[in-house]
MIFIPA-471246 format. One record per residue: x, y, z of N, C-alpha, C, O in turn; residue number from 1; residue in one letter. Coordinates in steps of 0.05 Angstrom, whole numbers, plus 32768, in hexadecimal, padded with zeros to 4 digits. Layout:
BEGIN
{rec {X,Y,Z},{X,Y,Z},{X,Y,Z},{X,Y,Z},NUM,A}
...
END
This chain:
BEGIN
{rec {8014,7FE7,8001},{8004,7FFD,8000},{8013,801A,8001},{8022,8022,8013},1,M}
{rec {800D,8027,7FEB},{801E,8042,7FE9},{8009,805A,7FFC},{7FF2,805F,7FF6},2,I}
{rec {8015,8063,800C},{800D,8083,801B},{801F,809F,8012},{8036,809F,8009},3,K}
{rec {8012,80B0,8015},{801E,80CB,800C},{8025,80D9,802D},{8014,80E1,803D},4,R}
{rec {803B,80D8,8030},{8053,80E5,8045},{8050,8107,8040},{8053,8110,8029},5,V}
{rec {804A,8117,8052},{8055,8135,804F},{806E,8131,805C},{806F,812A,8074},6,Y}
{rec {8083,8136,804C},{80A1,813B,8053},{80A7,814D,8057},{80B0,8151,806E},7,V}
{rec {80A6,8165,8041},{80B5,817A,803D},{80A0,818F,8042},{808B,8190,8034},8,W}
{rec {80A7,81A3,8058},{8097,81B4,805F},{8097,81D1,8047},{80A3,81D1,8031},9,E}
{rec {808B,81E2,804E},{808D,81F8,8035},{80A1,8204,803A},{80AF,820B,8027},10,F}
{rec {80AC,820C,8058},{80C4,821B,8058},{80DE,820E,8049},{80F0,8219,803C},11,P}
{rec {80DD,81F5,804F},{80F6,81E2,8043},{80F5,81E4,8028},{8109,81EA,801D},12,V}
{rec {80D6,81DE,8014},{80D1,81E6,7FFF},{80DE,81FE,7FEF},{80EC,81FF,7FDB},13,R}
{rec {80D1,8215,8001},{80D9,8234,7FFC},{80F8,8236,7FF6},{8103,823E,7FE2},14,L}
{rec {8102,822C,800D},{8125,8233,800F},{8134,8221,7FF4},{8149,8227,7FEA},15,T}
{rec {8125,820E,7FEF},{8131,81FB,7FDA},{8135,8208,7FC3},{814A,8209,7FB6},16,H}
{rec {8121,8212,7FBF},{811A,8221,7FA2},{812B,823F,7FA5},{813C,8246,7F94},17,W}
{rec {8125,824C,7FB9},{813B,8266,7FBC},{8155,8269,7FBF},{8165,827C,7FBC},18,L}
{rec {8157,824E,7FC5},{8179,8245,7FC4},{8181,8246,7FA7},{8193,8252,7F9D},19,N}
{rec {8171,8237,7F9D},{8175,822E,7F7E},{8176,824A,7F6D},{818A,8250,7F61},20,F}
{rec {815F,8259,7F6D},{815B,8275,7F5B},{8172,827E,7F65},{8184,827F,7F54},21,L}
{rec {817B,8287,7F7F},{818B,829D,7F8A},{81AA,8290,7F7B},{81B9,829F,7F70},22,S}
{rec {81B0,8278,7F7C},{81CA,826D,7F74},{81CD,8270,7F54},{81E1,8273,7F47},23,I}
{rec {81B8,826E,7F4C},{81B7,8276,7F2E},{81BC,828B,7F27},{81C6,828D,7F11},24,L}
{rec {81B6,82A1,7F35},{81B8,82B7,7F30},{81D2,82C6,7F3E},{81DE,82D7,7F31},25,V}
{rec {81D8,82C2,7F4F},{81F5,82BB,7F5F},{820E,82B2,7F47},{8225,82BC,7F47},26,L}
{rec {8206,82A2,7F38},{821D,828F,7F30},{8224,829F,7F14},{823B,82A1,7F0A},27,A}
{rec {820D,82AA,7F09},{820E,82BA,7EEC},{821D,82CF,7EF2},{8234,82D2,7EE9},28,V}
{rec {820E,82E3,7F05},{821C,82FF,7F0B},{8233,82FF,7F16},{8243,8310,7F0D},29,T}
{rec {823E,82ED,7F2C},{8258,82E8,7F38},{826C,82E2,7F20},{8283,82E9,7F23},30,G}
{rec {8263,82D7,7F0A},{8278,82C9,7EF7},{8280,82E7,7EE7},{8297,82F1,7EE4},31,L}
{rec {8262,82F5,7EDE},{8264,830E,7ED3},{8275,8321,7EE2},{8288,832C,7ED7},32,Y}
{rec {8271,8325,7EFD},{8285,8336,7F0A},{82A3,832C,7F0E},{82B3,833E,7F12},33,V}
{rec {82AA,8318,7F0D},{82C0,830D,7F0E},{82CF,8312,7EF3},{82E7,8318,7EF3},34,G}
{rec {82BE,830D,7ED8},{82D0,830F,7EC2},{82B4,8317,7EB0},{82A4,8305,7EAB},35,S}
{rec {82B1,832B,7EA8},{829C,833B,7E95},{829E,8330,7E7C},{82B3,832E,7E6F},36,P}
{rec {8284,8325,7E74},{8281,8315,7E58},{826A,832D,7E4B},{8266,8329,7E33},37,F}
{rec {825F,833D,7E52},{824E,834A,7E45},{8257,836B,7E48},{825B,8373,7E5F},38,L}
{rec {8259,837D,7E33},{825A,839A,7E31},{8250,83AC,7E26},{824A,83AC,7E0E},39,F}
{rec {824B,83C2,7E3B},{8237,83D4,7E30},{8240,83DF,7E18},{8258,83DE,7E11},40,A}
{rec {822B,83EA,7E07},{8232,83F4,7DE9},{8227,840C,7DE8},{822C,841A,7DD5},41,I}
{rec {8216,8416,7DFD},{8210,8435,7E06},{8216,843C,7E1B},{8219,842C,7E2D},42,H}
{rec {821B,845A,7E1F},{821F,845D,7E36},{8209,845C,7E53},{820E,845F,7E6B},43,E}
{rec {81F7,8459,7E48},{81E3,845A,7E5B},{81DB,843C,7E66},{81C6,843A,7E71},44,D}
{rec {81EA,8427,7E62},{81ED,8411,7E65},{8203,840E,7E77},{821A,8411,7E71},45,Q}
{rec {81F5,8403,7E96},{8206,83FC,7EAA},{8203,83DD,7EB5},{81F8,83D8,7ECA},46,F}
{rec {820D,83CA,7EA5},{820D,83B0,7EA7},{8219,83A6,7EBD},{820D,8397,7ECC},47,I}
{rec {822F,83AD,7EC0},{823C,83A6,7EDD},{822C,83AC,7EF8},{8228,839D,7F0B},48,M}
{rec {8222,83CA,7EF4},{8219,83CC,7F0E},{81FF,83C3,7F0C},{81F5,83C7,7F22},49,A}
{rec {81EC,83B7,7EFB},{81DB,83A7,7EFD},{81DD,838E,7F05},{81CE,8383,7F15},50,Q}
{rec {81F3,8381,7EFA},{8200,8366,7F05},{8208,8363,7F23},{8205,834D,7F2F},51,M}
{rec {8212,8378,7F2D},{8216,837B,7F47},{81FF,837C,7F56},{81FD,836F,7F6A},52,R}
{rec {81EB,838D,7F4E},{81D6,8393,7F5F},{81C3,8378,7F60},{81B3,8374,7F72},53,F}
{rec {81C6,8367,7F4A},{81B3,834D,7F46},{81C4,833B,7F5A},{81B8,832A,7F68},54,A}
{rec {81DB,833C,7F5C},{81F1,8328,7F69},{81E8,832C,7F85},{81E3,8319,7F94},55,H}
{rec {81E7,8346,7F8D},{81E4,834F,7FB2},{81C6,8346,7FB4},{81C4,8335,7FC5},56,F}
{rec {81B1,834E,7FA8},{8196,8340,7FAD},{8197,832A,7FB1},{8193,8324,7FC9},57,I}
{rec {819F,830F,7F9C},{819D,82F7,7F9C},{81AD,82EC,7FB7},{81A6,82D7,7FC3},58,A}
{rec {81C9,82FF,7FC2},{81D8,82F9,7FD4},{81C0,82FB,7FF0},{81BD,82EB,8002},59,A}
{rec {81B4,8311,7FEC},{819F,8314,800A},{8189,82FE,800D},{8183,82F1,8021},60,Y}
{rec {8180,82FF,7FF5},{8168,82E4,7FF2},{817A,82C5,8000},{8175,82B7,8014},61,V}
{rec {818B,82C3,7FF0},{81A2,82A5,7FF8},{81A2,82A5,8015},{819B,8292,8023},62,F}
{rec {81AA,82BD,801C},{81B0,82BF,8039},{8199,82BF,804C},{819C,82B0,805F},63,T}
{rec {817E,82CE,8049},{8169,82C6,8055},{8160,82AD,8057},{8158,82A4,806D},64,A}
{rec {8160,829B,8039},{8155,8280,8036},{8169,826C,804A},{815F,825B,8058},65,S}
{rec {8186,8272,8049},{8192,8265,8062},{818F,8267,807A},{8191,8254,808A},66,F}
{rec {8189,827D,8081},{8183,827C,809F},{816B,8278,80A2},{8165,8271,80B9},67,L}
{rec {8152,8279,808F},{813B,8266,8095},{813F,824C,8096},{8136,823E,80A8},68,L}
{rec {814E,8243,8084},{8153,8223,8087},{8160,8217,80A0},{815D,8201,80AB},69,R}
{rec {816F,8229,80A6},{817F,821C,80C4},{816D,8226,80D8},{8171,821A,80ED},70,I}
{rec {815C,8234,80D9},{8143,8239,80EF},{8130,8224,80EE},{8124,821D,8102},71,Y}
{rec {812C,8219,80DB},{8115,8202,80CF},{8121,81E8,80D9},{8113,81D5,80E2},72,W}
{rec {813C,81E8,80D8},{814A,81CF,80E5},{813D,81C8,8109},{813E,81B2,8115},73,M}
{rec {8132,81DE,8112},{812E,81DC,8131},{8110,81DD,812F},{8102,81CB,8139},74,F}
{rec {8103,81F2,8120},{80E7,81F2,8120},{80D3,81DE,810A},{80BB,81E0,810B},75,A}
{rec {80DE,81D0,80FB},{80D3,81C0,80E7},{80CC,81A7,80ED},{80CF,81A0,8105},76,G}
{rec {80C4,8197,80DE},{80BD,817C,80E7},{80D6,816B,80E8},{80ED,8175,80E4},77,N}
{rec {80D1,814A,80ED},{80E4,8139,80F6},{80F9,813B,80D6},{8111,8138,80D9},78,R}
{rec {80F1,813E,80C3},{80FD,8134,80AC},{8109,814D,809F},{8110,814B,8087},79,F}
{rec {810E,8165,80AE},{8119,817F,80AA},{812A,8188,80C2},{8136,819E,80C3},80,S}
{rec {8129,8176,80D8},{8135,817B,80F3},{8154,8177,80F0},{815D,816B,80DD},81,H}
{rec {8164,8182,8104},{8180,8183,8100},{818A,816B,8101},{819E,8168,80F3},82,W}
{rec {8183,8156,810E},{818C,813A,8118},{818E,812C,80FC},{819E,811A,80FA},83,D}
{rec {817F,8132,80E6},{817D,812C,80CA},{8193,8132,80BF},{8197,8124,80AB},84,Q}
{rec {81A6,8146,80C6},{81BD,8150,80B8},{81D6,8145,80CA},{81E9,813C,80BE},85,F}
{rec {81D8,8146,80DE},{81EC,8142,80F1},{81E1,811D,80FF},{81D3,8119,8113},86,I}
{rec {81E9,8111,80F6},{81E6,80EE,8101},{81EB,80ED,811E},{8203,80E8,8123},87,P}
{rec {81E0,80F0,812E},{81DF,80E9,8148},{81CF,80D0,8155},{81D5,80C7,816C},88,V}
{rec {81C1,80C9,814A},{81B2,80AD,814F},{81BA,8096,8143},{81BD,8099,812B},89,S}
{rec {81BE,807F,814A},{81C4,8063,8142},{81B7,8063,8125},{81C8,805F,8114},90,R}
{rec {819E,8067,811C},{818F,8067,810F},{819A,8072,80F7},{819E,8065,80E3},91,E}
{rec {819F,808B,80FB},{81B2,80A3,80E7},{81CD,8093,80DB},{81D5,808E,80C4},92,R}
{rec {81D6,808F,80EF},{81F5,8087,80EF},{81F2,806E,80D8},{81FB,806E,80C1},93,I}
{rec {81E1,8057,80E4},{81E1,8044,80D3},{81D3,8048,80AD},{81D7,803D,8098},94,E}
{rec {81C5,805D,80B8},{81C0,8063,8095},{81D1,8076,8086},{81D0,8079,806E},95,N}
{rec {81E1,8082,8097},{81F7,8096,808B},{8209,8079,807F},{8208,8075,8067},96,L}
{rec {8216,806A,808D},{8229,8056,8081},{8212,8042,806E},{821B,8039,8059},97,F}
{rec {8202,803F,8073},{81F2,802C,8060},{81EE,803A,8047},{81F3,802B,8034},98,G}
{rec {81E4,8057,8040},{81E5,8063,802A},{81FD,8064,801B},{81FE,8060,8003},99,T}
{rec {8216,806B,802B},{822C,806D,801F},{8234,8053,8016},{823E,8053,8000},100,T}
{rec {8231,803E,8022},{8232,8021,8015},{8223,801D,7FFB},{822E,800E,7FEA},101,A}
{rec {820C,8028,7FF5},{81FC,8025,7FE4},{8205,8037,7FC7},{8202,8030,7FB0},102,Y}
{rec {8211,804E,7FCF},{821B,8060,7FBE},{8236,805A,7FB3},{823E,8064,7F9E},103,Y}
{rec {8245,8049,7FC2},{825F,803B,7FBB},{825D,8023,7FA9},{8271,801C,7F9D},104,C}
{rec {8247,8016,7FA7},{823D,8003,7F9E},{8244,7FEB,7FA7},{824B,7FD9,7F98},105,F}
{rec {8241,7FEA,7FC7},{824D,7FD7,7FDA},{822A,7FC5,7FDD},{8229,7FAC,7FDD},106,L}
{rec {821C,7FD1,7FDE},{8200,7FC5,7FE0},{81EC,7FC7,7FC9},{81ED,7FD7,7FB6},107,R}
{rec {81D9,7FB6,7FCC},{81C7,7FB7,7FB5},{81AA,7FCD,7FB5},{819D,7FD3,7FA1},108,E}
{rec {81A4,7FD6,7FCE},{8190,7FE1,7FD0},{819C,7FFA,7FE9},{81AF,7FF9,7FF9},109,K}
{rec {818A,800D,7FE4},{8193,8026,7FFA},{817D,8020,800D},{8166,8018,8007},110,C}
{rec {8188,8025,8027},{8175,8025,803B},{8161,803B,803E},{8165,8053,803A},111,P}
{rec {8147,802F,8048},{8130,803A,8043},{8133,8053,8058},{813F,8050,806D},112,H}
{rec {8129,806B,8051},{8129,8087,8060},{8115,8099,8052},{811B,80A2,803C},113,V}
{rec {80FB,80A1,805E},{80E4,80B3,8058},{80F7,80CD,804A},{80FA,80D3,8033},114,I}
{rec {8102,80DA,8066},{8111,80F2,805F},{8126,80F3,8052},{8128,80E4,803E},115,G}
{rec {8140,8107,8059},{815A,80FE,804D},{8166,80E9,8059},{8164,80E5,8071},116,H}
{rec {8178,80D7,8045},{8180,80C0,8048},{81A4,80CF,805A},{81AD,80E6,805A},117,T}
{rec {81AF,80B7,8068},{81C6,80C6,8078},{81D9,80D3,806D},{81E3,80E5,8079},118,G}
{rec {81E4,80CC,804E},{81F7,80D7,8041},{81E9,80F1,803C},{81F6,8105,8041},119,I}
{rec {81D0,80F5,8033},{81C8,8107,8027},{81C8,8121,803E},{81CC,8139,8038},120,A}
{rec {81C0,8116,805A},{81BE,8130,806C},{81DE,8136,8074},{81E3,814D,807A},121,G}
{rec {81F0,8124,8073},{8209,812A,8073},{8212,813C,805D},{8223,814E,805E},122,A}
{rec {8205,8136,8049},{8213,814A,8034},{8202,8165,8037},{820D,8178,802D},123,T}
{rec {81F0,8168,8040},{81DF,8180,8042},{81EE,818F,8056},{81F2,81A7,8053},124,Y}
{rec {81F6,8180,806B},{8205,8191,8082},{821E,819A,8079},{8226,81AF,8084},125,L}
{rec {822E,818F,8068},{8246,8198,8057},{823E,81B4,8047},{8247,81CB,8049},126,F}
{rec {822D,81AC,8039},{8225,81C6,8025},{8218,81E1,8035},{8219,81F7,802C},127,M}
{rec {820A,81DA,8051},{8207,81EC,8064},{821E,8203,8069},{821D,821C,8067},128,F}
{rec {8233,81F0,806F},{8251,81FD,8070},{8258,820B,805B},{825E,8223,805D},129,L}
{rec {8258,8201,8047},{8263,8210,802D},{8258,8225,8027},{8266,8237,801D},130,V}
{rec {8238,8228,802C},{8226,823B,8026},{822C,8255,803A},{822A,826C,8032},131,F}
{rec {8234,824C,8058},{8239,8260,806A},{8254,8268,8062},{825B,827F,806A},132,L}
{rec {8269,825A,8052},{8283,826A,804F},{827B,827D,803C},{8280,8295,8040},133,A}
{rec {826D,8274,8023},{8267,8287,800E},{825B,82A2,8015},{8260,82B7,800B},134,E}
{rec {8248,829C,8029},{823D,82B5,8034},{824E,82C8,8043},{824D,82E0,803E},135,I}
{rec {825F,82BE,8057},{8276,82D1,8063},{8287,82D8,804F},{8290,82EF,8051},136,I}
{rec {828F,82C9,803A},{829E,82D3,8032},{8293,82EA,801A},{82A0,82FE,8014},137,T}
{rec {827E,82E5,8011},{8270,82F9,8002},{826B,8319,800E},{826F,832E,8002},138,G}
{rec {8262,8312,802D},{825E,832D,8038},{8278,8339,8042},{8278,8350,804B},139,F}
{rec {828F,8329,8040},{82A9,8334,804C},{82AE,8347,8031},{82AB,835F,8033},140,A}
{rec {82B6,833A,801A},{82B3,834D,7FFD},{82A0,8363,8001},{82A9,8379,7FFE},141,L}
{rec {8284,835E,8007},{8271,8378,8009},{8277,8392,801F},{8271,83AA,801D},142,Y}
{rec {8284,8385,8032},{828D,839A,8044},{82A0,83AD,803F},{82A5,83BF,804F},143,S}
{rec {82B0,83A9,8021},{82C3,83BB,801A},{82B5,83D5,8011},{82C0,83EA,800E},144,Q}
{rec {829B,83D0,800E},{828F,83EE,8004},{8278,83EF,8016},{8266,83FE,800D},145,S}
{rec {8272,83E4,802A},{825C,83E6,803E},{826F,83E9,8059},{8279,83D4,8062},146,H}
{rec {8274,83FE,8064},{827D,8406,8081},{8267,83FA,809F},{824E,83FC,80A1},147,V}
{rec {8271,83F5,80AA},{825B,83F3,80C5},{8260,83DA,80CF},{826D,83C8,80C4},148,G}
{rec {8253,83D8,80ED},{8250,83C1,80FA},{8245,83AA,80EF},{8250,8394,80F2},149,V}
{rec {822F,83AD,80E1},{821F,839A,80D6},{8231,8388,80C2},{8233,8370,80C5},150,T}
{rec {823C,8395,80AF},{8250,838D,809B},{8266,8377,80A5},{826C,8360,809E},151,W}
{rec {826F,8389,80B8},{828A,837A,80CB},{827D,8366,80D3},{8285,8351,80C9},152,T}
{rec {8268,8362,80E4},{825C,8343,80F0},{825A,8336,80DC},{8269,8323,80DB},153,I}
{rec {824C,833A,80C6},{8246,8328,80AE},{825E,831D,80A1},{825E,8305,8099},154,W}
{rec {8271,832C,809E},{828B,831E,8094},{82A2,832F,8093},{82B9,8325,8093},155,G}
{rec {829E,834D,8093},{82B1,835E,808F},{82CC,8352,80A7},{82E2,835A,80A1},156,G}
{rec {82CB,8344,80BA},{82DB,833B,80CF},{82F1,832D,80BA},{8309,8331,80BC},157,W}
{rec {82E7,831D,80A9},{82FC,8306,809B},{830E,8314,808D},{8321,8307,8086},158,L}
{rec {830D,8331,8086},{8321,833C,8078},{8338,8342,8092},{834F,8349,808B},159,L}
{rec {8332,8340,80A6},{8346,8348,80B6},{8358,8328,80B8},{836C,8325,80C6},160,S}
{rec {834F,831B,80AD},{835D,82FD,80B3},{8367,82F6,8093},{837C,82EA,808B},161,V}
{rec {8357,82FE,8088},{8365,82F1,8066},{8366,830C,8056},{835B,8320,805F},162,L}
{rec {8373,830B,8040},{8378,8328,802F},{835D,8324,8019},{8351,830F,8015},163,N}
{rec {835A,8336,8010},{833D,833A,8000},{8341,8320,7FE2},{832F,8311,7FDA},164,V}
{rec {8359,8322,7FDA},{835E,8314,7FC2},{8359,82F0,7FCE},{834F,82E0,7FBF},165,G}
{rec {835F,82EB,7FE1},{8360,82CD,7FEE},{833F,82C9,7FF4},{8337,82B2,7FF1},166,V}
{rec {832B,82DC,7FFD},{8315,82E0,8003},{8307,82D9,7FEA},{82F8,82C6,7FE6},167,V}
{rec {830E,82F1,7FD5},{8303,82EA,7FBE},{8308,82D0,7FA9},{82F9,82C9,7F97},168,R}
{rec {831D,82C6,7FAE},{8321,82AD,7FA3},{8312,8292,7FB3},{8311,827E,7FA4},169,L}
{rec {8307,828E,7FC9},{82FA,8283,7FD9},{82DF,827C,7FCF},{82D4,8266,7FC9},170,I}
{rec {82D5,829B,7FD0},{82BA,82A1,7FC9},{82BA,829B,7FAE},{82A2,829C,7FA8},171,H}
{rec {82C9,8296,7F96},{82C8,828E,7F7E},{82C7,8273,7F7E},{82B3,8266,7F77},172,H}
{rec {82DB,8269,7F86},{82E1,8249,7F82},{82C6,8234,7F92},{82C0,821C,7F8D},173,L}
{rec {82BA,824A,7FAB},{82A8,823B,7FB7},{8288,8237,7FA5},{8278,8224,7FA9},174,I}
{rec {8286,8249,7F97},{826C,8242,7F7C},{8273,822E,7F6A},{8263,8223,7F5B},175,M}
{rec {828A,8229,7F6C},{8294,8209,7F58},{8288,81F6,7F67},{8278,81E7,7F5D},176,Y}
{rec {828E,81F6,7F83},{8287,81E5,7F90},{826C,81DF,7F95},{8267,81C7,7F98},177,V}
{rec {8258,81F0,7F96},{8241,81F6,7F93},{822F,81E8,7F79},{8219,81DD,7F76},178,I}
{rec {8243,81EF,7F68},{8235,81F0,7F49},{8232,81CC,7F46},{8220,81BF,7F3D},179,A}
{rec {8251,81C3,7F53},{8252,81A5,7F51},{823B,8192,7F5F},{8231,817E,7F57},180,V}
{rec {8238,81A2,7F78},{8226,8195,7F88},{820B,8198,7F7B},{81FE,8183,7F7A},181,F}
{rec {8200,81AA,7F72},{81E3,81B0,7F5D},{81E3,8199,7F4E},{81CF,818B,7F4E},182,V}
{rec {81FB,8190,7F3D},{81F7,8184,7F2C},{81F4,8163,7F39},{81E4,8152,7F32},183,I}
{rec {8205,8163,7F49},{8200,8145,7F53},{81E0,8140,7F67},{81D4,812B,7F69},184,V}
{rec {81DB,8158,7F72},{81C2,8157,7F7E},{81AA,8149,7F67},{819F,8133,7F69},185,H}
{rec {81A7,8159,7F58},{8194,8150,7F43},{8197,8138,7F37},{8182,812C,7F30},186,V}
{rec {81B2,812D,7F30},{81B0,8114,7F26},{81AB,80FD,7F36},{81A0,80E8,7F2E},187,Y}
{rec {81B3,8103,7F51},{81AC,80F4,7F67},{818D,80F1,7F6B},{8181,80DC,7F6C},188,I}
{rec {8182,810C,7F6E},{8161,810B,7F79},{8157,80FC,7F58},{814F,80E5,7F5B},189,S}
{rec {8156,8103,7F45},{814A,80F6,7F2C},{8154,80D5,7F30},{8141,80C5,7F2D},190,W}
{rec {816B,80C9,7F36},{8173,80AB,7F3D},{8162,80A6,7F4B},{814E,809B,7F42},191,H}
{rec {8163,80AA,7F65},{8155,80A2,7F7D},{8132,80A2,7F76},{8122,8090,7F7C},192,N}
{rec {812C,80B7,7F6C},{810D,80BA,7F64},{8109,80A3,7F4F},{80F2,809A,7F4F},193,D}
{rec {8117,809B,7F3F},{8112,807F,7F2E},{8112,8069,7F3C},{80FE,805A,7F3D},194,I}
{rec {812D,8065,7F4B},{8130,804D,7F5D},{811C,8045,7F6E},{8112,802F,7F6F},195,A}
{rec {8115,805D,7F80},{8104,8056,7F93},{80E5,8058,7F8D},{80D5,8049,7F98},196,E}
{rec {80DF,806D,7F7B},{80C4,8071,7F6F},{80B3,807C,7F82},{809C,8073,7F85},197,R}
{rec {80BE,8091,7F92},{80B2,80A0,7FAD},{80A9,80B8,7FA4},{80A3,80C8,7FB6},198,T}
{rec {80A7,80C1,7F8C},{809E,80DD,7F82},{80B9,80F0,7F8F},{80B3,8108,7F93},199,G}
{rec {80D1,80E8,7F95},{80E4,80FD,7FA2},{80E5,8119,7F90},{80E2,8130,7F99},200,L}
{rec {80EB,8113,7F77},{80EC,812C,7F66},{80D2,8144,7F6C},{80D4,815C,7F72},201,T}
{rec {80BA,8132,7F69},{80A0,814B,7F6D},{809C,8148,7F88},{8087,8153,7F8F},202,S}
{rec {80AA,813D,7F9D},{80A4,8145,7FBC},{80AE,8162,7FBD},{809F,816F,7FCC},203,S}
{rec {80C1,8170,7FB3},{80D1,8187,7FB4},{80BA,819E,7FB1},{80B8,81B2,7FBE},204,I}
{rec {80A8,8194,7F9A},{8096,81A9,7F92},{807E,81A4,7FA7},{8076,81B8,7FB3},205,F}
{rec {8070,818B,7FAE},{805A,8185,7FC1},{8063,8182,7FD7},{8057,818F,7FE8},206,S}
{rec {8072,8177,7FDD},{807A,8175,7FFD},{8076,8157,8004},{807D,814F,801A},207,G}
{rec {8069,8145,7FF3},{8060,8129,7FF5},{806F,811E,7FE7},{8077,8127,7FD1},208,Y}
{rec {8078,80FF,7FF6},{8082,80E8,7FEA},{806E,80D3,7FEB},{805C,80D1,7FFC},209,K}
{rec {8070,80C3,7FD7},{805E,80AC,7FDD},{8071,8091,7FE6},{8083,8088,7FD9},210,S}
{rec {806B,808A,7FFA},{8078,8073,800D},{8070,805F,800F},{805B,8064,801B},211,I}
{rec {8071,8045,800B},{8069,8027,800B},{8066,8020,8025},{807C,801D,8030},212,E}
{rec {804E,801B,8035},{804C,8013,804A},{805B,7FF6,8050},{8059,7FEB,8066},213,E}
END
């Protein structure tokens, strides 16, 4: 018997798609800011200014989405709870090793779980740290033109530890880490959807997965 289970609450789905859209805008505009590939042909065109503005707006959206998702680790249901990302229970630890063995072709079937698998939770935890590093380095660069306590707290302090060139390089390289994650994330989602037939792909739109009792 198949039953529909409400797994991904609205804030989880909202932050997922806000992350996707903001990362897309940040990647395109960030590449342009670092190495312009469009040039103005009229004196009233301000392409760089427009790209930087879009980059900053997307950065604010991404940061707000990140903070909401962290908050929802404590306020959301059991599928979005923090212990789904940090394996503290025996069940989650066993699932982590089991799913790792599955993706290493050491076992035939992936351990059953309704929400995130153990390896998915650990991967997302790593990506949350990557996102945090991207946000801090981004605001560190932003603080060069925005002086004040707020910008110092958000990232300006980093410039007293690393020089601007290193911070910019880290910020740029993290973008490629995120790009690789997005590609692998899409592939595994489709793969697991086909293999498990739980409606995994559609669940990020509806929130519901189809689970066999």
